[in-house]
C-alpha positions, 0 to 999 in steps of 0.5 A: 500500500502506498504511503501518502501521509506520514506523521512524526510525533516529537513534543519534547523540548526545542533541542529534541525537535531539532535532533529529530530533523534528520529523521524528517529529512530522511523520510521526506527524501525517501517518500518524495510524493508523501505529505510529512507532518511534524507534531511539536510542542506549542511555540516551536512551529515558527522554527520549522514551518519554513521548511517546504518538506513538511507541515508543522502542527503544534500540541499545547500540552500545558495549555488548551491541549492538556488533560484528557480533553486535550488528548481527545481533541488531538486524537480527533485531529490526527485521525482526520488526517488519515496517516499511513505511517506514524513514528514517535521518538517521544516515549511518554504515555500521552504520546503512546495514546495518541500514537495508538489512536492515530489510525495509521496502519504502520506505527513505529516507536521504541520498545520501552517503556512497556506501554509502547509495545501496545501503542505501536505495530512495530518497535525498535530498540533505542540503543541508548548506551550505544548511539548518539541521539540522532542515530537513536532516532534514526533507528525508527526507520530501520523497519522501512529499509530506507535507501536515503538517510541524513544525519545533520539537522537542516534548519531553514530560516525565513527571509524575514528572520535573516533580513532582521539579522542582516540589518542588525549586523549592518547597523550595530556590529563592527569586528567579531562577535561573541554570543552568550546565552546564560539560561537553561530550563534546568537550574543545575545546567547553568554556569555560574553568573559570576563566571559569565561576568568574568568572561565578559570582562575579559572579552572587553580586552579583546580587540574589536570584539563585541559581546551579544547577550541572548535570553529567552522569555523569563531569562532576562533577569539572569542577563541583567544580573550579569551585566549589572556586575560589570563596570565596563559594558561598552562592548556588550549588546543586550538582546535578552528577550527581544528575539523570537525563535527564528530571529534568534536562530538567524542571529546565532548564525551570524556569530563568530563564537557562541558560548552556551549552557546545554540548552535548546538554543544551543541546538539552533547554533551548531547545525548552522556551523556556528563555532559553539562552546557548550558547557555540560555539567549534570549532563554529559556528552556521552548521553548523546545530546551534544553539539556536533561537528568540528566547530563545536566544543563541549567543556565538562569536568570528570566527576564520579557523580556525572551524569546525575540525570538526562536533564539535571535537577533544580539543585545539585544532589551532591550539594556542591555543583562542581560539574559547572563550578570546576569549568573556570572562566580562564579555561573558557576564555582560552577556547573563545580566543581560539575560535575568534582567532581561527 
């Protein structure tokens, strides 16, 4: 039976959605006559909707789509689209219910947790301790025997977002740029604010280098705290909370170097070839969610307590937070200079 419509369900965080793009690209390339739908969490659609290879649908799981009524509403919407093939790298019970109810003849998911074995017609091993996340997600297409498979996320930005970045650079930037994003959803993933401040102070001594501060909604206070502790901020531009996600991606693409915690915006930078320095504390590179490519650098400390989870915690379980505190500003600045001089 021909596959006319394909659904991919990934309603986790921004970074997870970006890491799912190679799966979508592989499916779109293998089934060029099929319609590919990408289901993402509320707020992420603007990042992905510019790509003509698939359609994007948002799921507001913490708003109007929360609870049983929200699930029922999404199930109805999904079933009306008459999918032939359904894949889900998201393994929550809610995702399993929607996948099971999708009506697709072929549904592919991971074999754990156990409820997935009921939700999907075909399951595969995630091979968590063997593969990086992109390759783990691509395990889902193994039953399809695809001849076309991609492993690099392709982020296609709108002309409007690119034009805004171009205009900003033309009007405000002279010399090289160091972008800094000090926020993260998880508190223990955040490098200390005083360390960020020290890096910004040292950046002030670099010739013709401007620092651009980024932050998402609700993170503006962190940037204000950092900037307020620095006496000389002439080389600092504060864009915290001033950009939407497509604009953020476009601005990141113009940077000479990007310093970030392990966060969603990190995954908007490295796919575009941006020289990225990512600090991993409670999480580790070995978990597979790291920035890829020769231009990406992961800084981490070897401690017996790492990793302490897939995402980190609100507070350090060991009460010392050495995983982040032991990554010193001097070490980070040395890597920044390497990238700016490269």
